[in-house]
Each structure stands twice: as structure tokens, then as C-alpha cells.
N, C-alpha and C positions, 0 to 999 in steps of 0.2 A: 504494500500500499504506499502511495506517495506521502511525503511529509505533510502536505497540505491536508490530505484526507485523514491522516492520523491526527493532526491538530484538531480537525473538526470533530473527529470521534471523541477525543479527550475533552475538548471543551464541552461537547454535549453531555458527557458523563459527569462533568462538574455541575452542570444544571441538575442532572439527575440526583447527585449527592445532596445538593442544596434542597431540592424538592422533598427528599426523604427526611432530612434533618428538620425542616420546617413543619412537617407533618407530626414528627415525634416530639419536637420541642417548639411549639408555636411562638413562644416568647423570644426566641433567638433572633438576632439581627444579622442578616446576610450582608456580606461586603462584596468581595470579588472572587472569581474562580477561573483562573486561566489554565490553558494547556501548557505543560512544561515538558522537558525531555523525558520520555518514557512514561508520561502520566499526566496528572492534573492535581490541583488542590483547590480548596475553598476555605476562606476565612470567615469565622463567625464570632460575634460577640454574644456569649451566653449570659452576660450580666453578672452582677454580684448579688442581686436580691435572691432570697430563698424561694424555692418553689413551694407549691401547696403542701408538699410532704415535709417541709421544714429543712430540706437539704439544698445547698447551693448546686447549680448545674455544673458538673465537671465531667468532661468527656474523656474517655480513655479507650485503649484498644479493646477492652472488654465489651464496649458498646458496638463494635464493628459488625458482629453477626446480625444484630438487630437492625442496624442501618442498612446493611447489604440486602437483608430480606425485604425491607421496605422499598429499596431501590428496584428490586426485581418485580415487586408488585406494581409499582408505579409505571415502569417502562412498558409493561404490557398494554397500557392505556394510551401510550404516546404514538400517534400515527405520523405526525410531522411537526416541524417547528414553523410557526406562523409569525411573520413580522408585522409590527404596527408602530406608529410613532405618536408622540404626544408633546405638547409644549411643557416648559419647565414647571409651571404651576400644577398642571394636571399630573405630570410625571411624579411629583412628590407625593401626591395622594395615594400612589401605589405602595408607598412605604411609610405609613404613619409612625412617627417616633424613631425612624431609622436615620440618624444623623449622617451615617456613612454614605448611604445612597443619596441623600440630599446634597452632600458635599460634591459628589460626582456629577449629579444633575446640574448643579450650579456652575461647575467647571465647564461642562460640555456646552451649556447655554452661553456662558461668557465667551468661549472660543468659537461660537457660531456653529458648533456641530449639531447634527440632527440627534434628537433624543429618541433612540429606537429601543424597542422591546421585542423579545421573542417568547412566544407561548407554545407549550407542548402539553397536551392534556389540560389539567387545571392549573398548571404551574407557569408563571410568566416571570421574566426578570429583565432588568436593564442590561442591554447587550448590543454589541456592534456587529455580531453575526459570526458565522463560521460553524455550521452544524451539519450533522449527517441527514441524509434524505429520508431515511426510514428508521427512526430511533427504536421502534418496537422490535425490529429484526436485528439491528446492529448493536444495541446497547445490552449485550448479554455477558460478555467475558471481561468482567472487571473484578478488582480486589482492592479493598482499602488497606493501606500499608502502615501508616503511622500518624501520630498526632503530635503537634509541637506548638509552641508559642510564637507569635509573630506580631510585631508592632504594626499598627495601621499606617500604611504607606512607608513602612520601613524606618519610621522616625521613632526613636526611643522615648521621645517626649509625648508620644501619642499612646492610646490605649493598647494594652496587650490583648490580642485576639487569639482565638483557638483555630489552628490551621490543621485541617485533615487532608492527608495525602492519599492519593490512590492511583491505580494504573488500570488501563483498559486496552484490549487488543482485539483485532478483527476476528481471531479464532481462538478456540480453547487451546490448541497446540502452542500458539504464540504466547498466550498467557502463562501456560505451564512452563514453557521454556524460560520466560522472564522471571518467574517466581523461583525457579531452580537456580537461575543465575544470582538472584538476590541471596539465596541461602549460601551459595558459595562465596559471595561477596562479604557476608558477615564473617566467615572463617578467615577472610583475607583483610579485614579491617585493620588499617595500620595503627589505629589508636590502641586496639587490643594487642596486636602483635608487638607493638612498641614497648608495652609493659612486659609481656611474656618473655620477649627476647632481650629485655633490659637495654633498649636502645636509647630511649629518651623519656622525659617526664615533664609534667607541668606542676606548678605549685601556686596555690592561690595567694600565698603571702608574697611570693616573687612577683606575681601579677599574671592575669589571664593573657593567653596568646604569646607568652614569652617561653621559648623552648629551652629546657635544660638537657643538654646532650650527655648521656652516660658514656662510659668508656667505649663500649662496643659500638654505640651509635656515633660517637666521635670518630672512631676508626672508619666506619662506613662513610661518614661525611668527608673525611680526609681523602679516602680512596677516590670518591666521586670527584671532588674538587681538584685533586692532583692530576687525575687523568685528563679532565677538561682543560686545566690550565696548561699542562705540558703540550697538549694537542694544539692549543691556540698559539703558543709560543713557536712551535714548529711551523705554523702557518703565517708567520710574519707579524704577529702581535707582540707588543711590548707591555710589560706589567707596570702598573701605576697603583698608588695607594692614596686614599683621601680620608679626611677626618669623618667622624660620625656627626658632627654638628657644623652648621654654617650660619653666618650672620643673616638676619632677616632681610637685610639689603640685597643679599645674593638671591634669595628666593623671590623677592619682589622683582628684581631685574629679570629673572628667568621667566616670570609669569606664573609661578606656582601659587603665590599667595592670591592671585586673582582667579586662576582657572583650576586649581587643585586644592583649594582651601579646605574642603571637607575631609581630606585625607591627611592633613597636616596636624602635627601636635602643636600645642600652644607655645607661645613665645616665653623665653626666660632670659633674664638679664645677667650680663657679666660686665662689670665696670662700665655701666651706663650705655652698653650696647646690647641689643637684643639678638637672640639666637633661636634657631629651631633645630630639632633632630632632622637629619636629612631624609627626605622621602625618595630621592634619586641621586645618582652619582654624576649625571651629565653636567650640571653647572660647574663642578669642580674641574672636570676634564677640559671644559671650555676655558676656564681661568688659566689652566696650565698651558693650553695652546697659545693663549694671548700673551704669555710671559716673554715671548721673543718673536721677532719677525720670521715669516716663512715664505719660501719660494715654491713655485710649482714643482721644483725638482725635489722638494721635501715630501711631497704628497704621493700616494696616500699615507696618512698616519693612522696606525691601528693600535689603540690603547685598550688594554683589558684589565679588569679589576674584580676580584672577589669582594665586592663591597656590601657591607651590611647596611640596610636602610630600615626606616621605621615609618609605618603608615597606620593611621587611626582606623581601626576596624571595630565596628560595634560588637558588643559581647555576643549578641544573638547570631552573628554569622561566623564566629570563631569555630574552627573545625580541625582539631588535631594539628598535623603539620601543613595541611593544605590551605588553611586560612589563619594566619598568625599576624602579630603586630610588629615583630622584628624578624627580618629574614635577610639572607645573603643572596645577592644576584651574581651570576657569572656574567657580569656586565661588560660591554665593550662599546667603543665609539670609533667609527671610521670617518676620518675627515679627508675629503677628496675633492678633485676638480670635477666639473660637469662631465668632462670627457671620460673620466675614470668611473663615474657613477654606476653605470650598467654592469660593468665587469665586477665591481666590488659587491654589488647586490647579488650577482650570480655566485660569486665565491662564498659569500656569507650563507646563502641558502644551501649550497652544496655541502658546506661544513656542518650546517645544522643537521642534515640528513645523515652524515657520517657519524656524528656524535650520538644521535638517537639510536642509529643501528648498533653502535658499539655496546649500548646498554640493553640491547635485546628488543628494541621496538622497530618494527618493520612495516606497520600499517599506519598510513598517515592521511589526514584531512587538512585542507588549507582554508582559512578564512581571510578575506580581504576586508579590513575595517576602514571605512571611508567616512568622509564628512557628510553630515545631514544638510542638504542644501536648504531645507526649511528652517533650520535652526543654526544659522551661521555664527550667532553670537557666542556659542560655546567654543569656537575655534578661532585661531589667529592666523593671519596670512591672506594673501591675495588669491582670487579664484584661479589665476593663471598658475600660481605655484602649486595649488592643490591639484589642479588638473595634471600638471607635469608629474607630480609625485605619484598620484594614483595610477596614471598610465605606465610609469616605469615599473611599479610593483606588479601590475597586470602582465607586463611583458615577461617578467621573471617567472611568474607562475606558469605562463604558457610555454616558456622554453623548457620547463621541467615536467611538461606533460599534464599540467593541471587545467588546460584550456577547457572551459565549460564545466569544470569539475569543482571549482571553488565556490564558496558562498560569500556573497557580498553583505557585510554587516553595516547597513547604513546608519550612521550616527555613532558607530563603535570606535572611531578613530580617537587617538589622544588629542589633546587640544593643540599640539604643535605639528601634527602630521598624521598621515595614514600609516597602516601597518599590516603586515602579514602575521597571522597567528597560526602556528602549526599545532594540530591535535594529533595525539597518538592513541592507538588502540592497545589496551592492556590484554592480559591473557584471557580475560572474560569478554573481550570485545567492547568494553566501555571506553569512551573517548575522553581524553584528558587534554586540556590546553596547557602546553608547556612552553614552547619556543615562540619568541617574538622578534620580528625584524621590522624596525620602524624607520620611516623616512622623515628627516627633519630639515626643513628649510628655514625655520623661524628662529631657533636659538642662534645660528650664525649671524643672522641679521640683528637680532636684539642685542647681541654682545659685540657687534661690529668686528666679527672675525674676518680676516682677510689673508690673502697670500699674493705675492707678486708673480704675475703671469709671464709668459714668454714674451709678451709685448711690452714688458716693463711697467705695466699698470696694475693697480690694486683690483682684486676680484674677491667675491664672497664665495667660500667653499660650501659644498654640501656636507651634510652630517648624517650618518647612519647609526642608529642605536640598535644593538642586537644582544639578546640574552637567550642563549641556546637551550640551557636547562631551565631558564627562567629563575624562579626562586629555588635555591637549593633545598630548602625545607619541603616545599611542595613536591619537588622532583623526587626526593627520598620517600616521601609519603606514597607517591604513585608507584615507585620502584618496589617498596615493601609489598604493596597489594598485587603488583604484577607477578612477583615471584612468590607470593604468599609467605614471605620471610625466608624462603629456601633459596638464598642467593647463589649464583654460580661462584665457583671457587675464587675467581679473581676479585669478586666483591665481598665475599664473606668476611665479616669482622674477625671471626675465629675460624681458621681453615682446618685445623686438626686438633682433636682432643686426645690426649695421651692417658689411657686408663689402666693403671696397675690393678691386678686381681687381688693382691694382698699387700700388707705393709712391707713384706720382704722385697717387693719390686719398686718401692718408692724411689730409691736412689737412682735406679736404672731409668725410671720414668722421667725423673728430673733431667738426667743426662740427655735422653732423647729429645725432650722439650727444648733444652738450651741449644742443642745442635740444630733443631728445626728453626728456632728463632735466629741463630747466627747465619742461617741461609735464607733469611727474609720470609720465612713461613710464619704466619700468625698462629701460634700454638699455645695451649694451656694444658696443665696436668690436673687431673681430678684425684686428689689425695684424700678425699673424704672416706670416713669409715663406713662404707656402704658395699653391698654386693656388686659384683661386676654387672649383673643384669640391671640393677638400678642405675649404675653409672652410664650404661649404654642407653637406657631409656632417657635419662636426663640430657645426654648429648644429642640424642635424636630429636627431643622436644625443642632443644635450642637450635636445631636445624644446622648443626656443624657438618660440613661436607664429609669429613673423614674422621675415623676413630682408629687409634692404634691400641691394640689390646696387648698388655705386657703381663706375661705369666711366667711361671717357673721355667718352662721350656726355652723361651726367648732369652731369658737372663742366663741360663746355663750355657746355651750355644755361644753367646757373646763372651762369657767368662772363659770358656775353653779356647776361643780364638785369642783372647788376651791382647786385643788390639787397641785398647783404650778407646779413643773416640774416632777410630777409623770407620767412616760411614759405610765402607764396602764390606765390613765384617759384622757390623751390628745388625742383629736380626729383629724383625718386628712382625706382628700379625695385624693386617689391615681390614677394616670394615667400612662401608659407606653408609650414609645416613638413610638410604632407601632399603637398608637391611641386607644388602649383598655382602657376602663374605669373600673378600678379595684374596685372602690368604697370606701366606708368608712371603715377605720381601726383605731384601737388605735395605738399610736406611738410604744408602746412596741412590739406589734404583728408585725408591719411593720419592725422594726429593727431586730427582731428575724428571720423573713423571709429573709431579706437581708443578714444577717450573714450566714445563711445556704446556700444560693446561692454562696456567696463568698468562703465559705469553700469548696464547691464542684466544684469551678471554672466554674460556668455557668453564 
């Protein structure tokens, strides 16, 4: 089914959900119910007053069977959706005492929009349209999924509403497949695995949305960042480092205080000057570029930084590693001449695909985020510059085979220019937006950046922003779910667990562990007073790729050889985390095998 038809199906089911809720709880106030990716939701205000039973209305997942039953009953009476229109005064009469609908009606009336309603059966609602043709036949395969709190219009100053999420599909097979995927997704939830595998944590006293990386998580983060940075340096990038704060004058000059204010943290003073935590690295890179004159012979300049930035996110949208308040970007800025622009964009896009492939992602989607021509006040720059930038990005997508395959996100551009967003499919087929390639013609002009051209005159360079992994935190969250925490050897925070069967093998286990570490293998010894079965189970649950079992046999053979730490004589017994008994190996052979796997990134 095409996306438009799916959206219509899901929006229709949102109407059906609201109809059922209003029949069961007539005092509830409806607000909005859009289609979203893979489903829909509807927000309700169930109020604070008590019901006739003396209990406040509080919806939970235990109410879902009752609501779903009512939805099935109602859908059998819906032959079609019928549209009708009313003026603002009459429209408000449809919702006595519902301030949310009144606010929407007033907004539509002020904007000159038609105030339209759609009715199916006995249920009608304020709606712009987009429904199925035969609701009786098509609204069958749905499931309510969860309930959450949501502020009216996303503003925490407004009333907290009750949001009910659901999904609906054209067939039972598609619904069952999606529900099965959700079950698997729960097993892969990075927030749960992050605790179980001791990768990261959050602490309310430290502050919501601020990640604390535990040793194994810090290893994983380092491995990811080191690989990315080393790759960039080989591709002609140079490293730079910038502060975590900058003067308010800098953010005003860059336009962030005007166009990005909602994401900025408040000002604070140092010696009569005001500062802010940095939301982006780019103004610092611009300042460094301007520190000395440049010729066209110096360009392109490619600067990269693993820069930590801070953005204000409301508490309601914080979500594990994928939505945090402080995160590190694998950021880079390419400053080039107009003649170099297209080639630099192509190189950056090619590098993006290489990096994502290296981490095991092979299925991509591309979005082109452009300016909304109806709302130009949100964006800075001339129409000519925007047209040039958008056309260049389109050419790049087409050259990489995405012609007619990318989605245009109208209004999704950042305030200073359009961008390409790359989405990747994880092991469950879920799409995640990770990489961004942004065109910027505004900052160079705002900061009077220039270079001396071959003609001896000053020219304004172009600037490309690119973050291939995006937020390192978000990327690792996706990586955890993609691999379900069972990382390939090269990424695993702990690659080998050395497990002695009894106390008599502790010293030999320590020796093996130290030799592994000296050969750059991340290894640990489990010297706890537990059975070998329990040790194997613990290491398996920790998803460690390999386990070395040390018993009396291995120790004796090595003592007979009496070769000290000669890895060619030391004997070990190896087991993999999937339960395969690899058998006896000498340590040298095992280390050689590991290094080959690591080099191939498997």
C-alpha cells in the first residue's frame, strides 16, 4: 500500500479510536489525532474532576481491550467519511466546553482556512481530510500499543494530555508481522541493554538527558569515534578542537539567538560578558578560518571535530541515548570555492556511505530538506542562493542513484540552508536518521568570510556542514539495537572473557589475560567463586564474543612445555558466545585469528 493510502488508513483509525473513547468516557475532551510512522495517536484531556464513581479518569493499557472492542463495534456502522464545512461560530458549537478544539478553530479562521469536518456513522470531527473509502471493510486490523503523557501543542506550559498510540494495517498478516517486530524491538531496546551490559546510565541528580558512560560503554564510544576520526584524517580532514561555551555575541552574529533560540540554554555571565553553552560547532570553525587571510590555493579546507554540544530538549521527549541534552557530533566543515563545491559534496556523500557500511548498515534512504516557500521568515538568505543550494544537493542524490527515490521535506531545512538526511535500516528494518550533509551559504556571508581568487579579488567561499554519524550518543543507541548488544568482534567493548574452572587456574588465567591485553585484545578474567557453568552463562549474557575456558588440562600442558609466556606453546580451550565449542588452540593461533577478524571488521 502506498504511503498516502497508509496515512489515510491510520488517520481514519485515529478517528475510530476517538469515537470509541468518547462513547466510553463522554466527558473526555478530544484534541488531535494524526497519522504517524507505522501508526497513529490521539490526545485526550480526561480532566481532573472525579467521575460519578468517585475515581479520577486515568487511562492505562489495561483499558485497551475494552476500547478495541468498542472500536470494532463502531467500525461496522461506518460506511464512508462525509465532509461538511461550518463557519467558526457554528464550528465551536460542535465542541461545547472543549477549549482545545476552539483554539484550533480560531486559528484556522484567522488564517483564512476552511473549517471542515468529516463524519462517519454518528461520529464527526474537525479534520482536513485524508481517509479510507470504505471504513467498514478497511478498519479491521488495528492494535492499541501504549499510553503516554503529552503537552498540548508540545508546550510544557500547557496542559498535560493523555496520548493513546495505536497501529493499523491493511491485512492481518501485516499487523501480525509488525507486532512481532515490536516484540523483537523490546528485546533490543538500547535503554534496557545499556543497563544489562553496563554501557551507560542516567542519574536524576546529575540531570535528565545527560549521559554517564560506564567503562564498557566508554570503550564502545572510543572505538566508534577513533574509527570515524582516523577515516576522516585519511580523507584529507584536519582535526580542530573548540570550547564548550561561547560569548552571546558569537551566537547573535551567527543567527542562532534569532533562529535557534528554543534550542539554546540560557545566558550566564563571566566578568560582565554573557555566554551560552554551544549548540553547534560551526561559528567556532568560522572564527578560526577568519584568523588569517586565505587564497583559493588554500581551499578546500576540511576541518573535523568530535565536538560536544548542548541543546535544550524538553523532558517529555528525552529518550535514552537517542534524545539527550548533551551530545558529541562527529562534526566537520568544508570551506571551498564554487568550482570545488560539487566535487566536495560528492566526496562527503561517498564517505558517508562508506562509514555507515563499515558499521554494518547497508540499506539507506535519503531525504532532501528544503525551505518552505510559504514561510520564508524562518530562513535566511536570498531565493537565488536557496535555489542554487537545493539544486546542487539534488544533483548529488541523482548521481548516487537516488533520482526519484528521495523524499522532499518541505520546511525541514535548517535556517541557514538545505540538507540531505541519510536514514539507515537496522536489523529489524526500522529506519533511523543518522547522517546529515548541509549546504551553507549564509554563515560565510554573515561572518564576511573570504578568499583571494585567481583574479586577485576577494570572493565568498561556500561552506558544507556534515556529520556522518550525527550524534555519537544517538548512533551508539541505534548500533546497540541493530546488533541487539551482540557487537561484532571489532566493536565489542570486551572481546574475550578468560574463565578458570577453579582457583588452581587463576594465575594461568591472569597470564593469558595479560598476554591478550598486550596484543591489543580487550580481555577480562572472571575470578569469581562460581561454577564454570555460571561463568559461561554470565559471559554469554554479557554478549562477549569469545570465552577461553582454563582447566587443569590446559594448565598442565602449558607447564610441561615450560615456555613461560611463549604464545605458541600456551594452550587454551575456546568457546563462542553462540554456544559453539571451538576447541583447543594455542594462544598465538587464537590471537592471530582475532586480529584478522578485527582487521576485516567482522
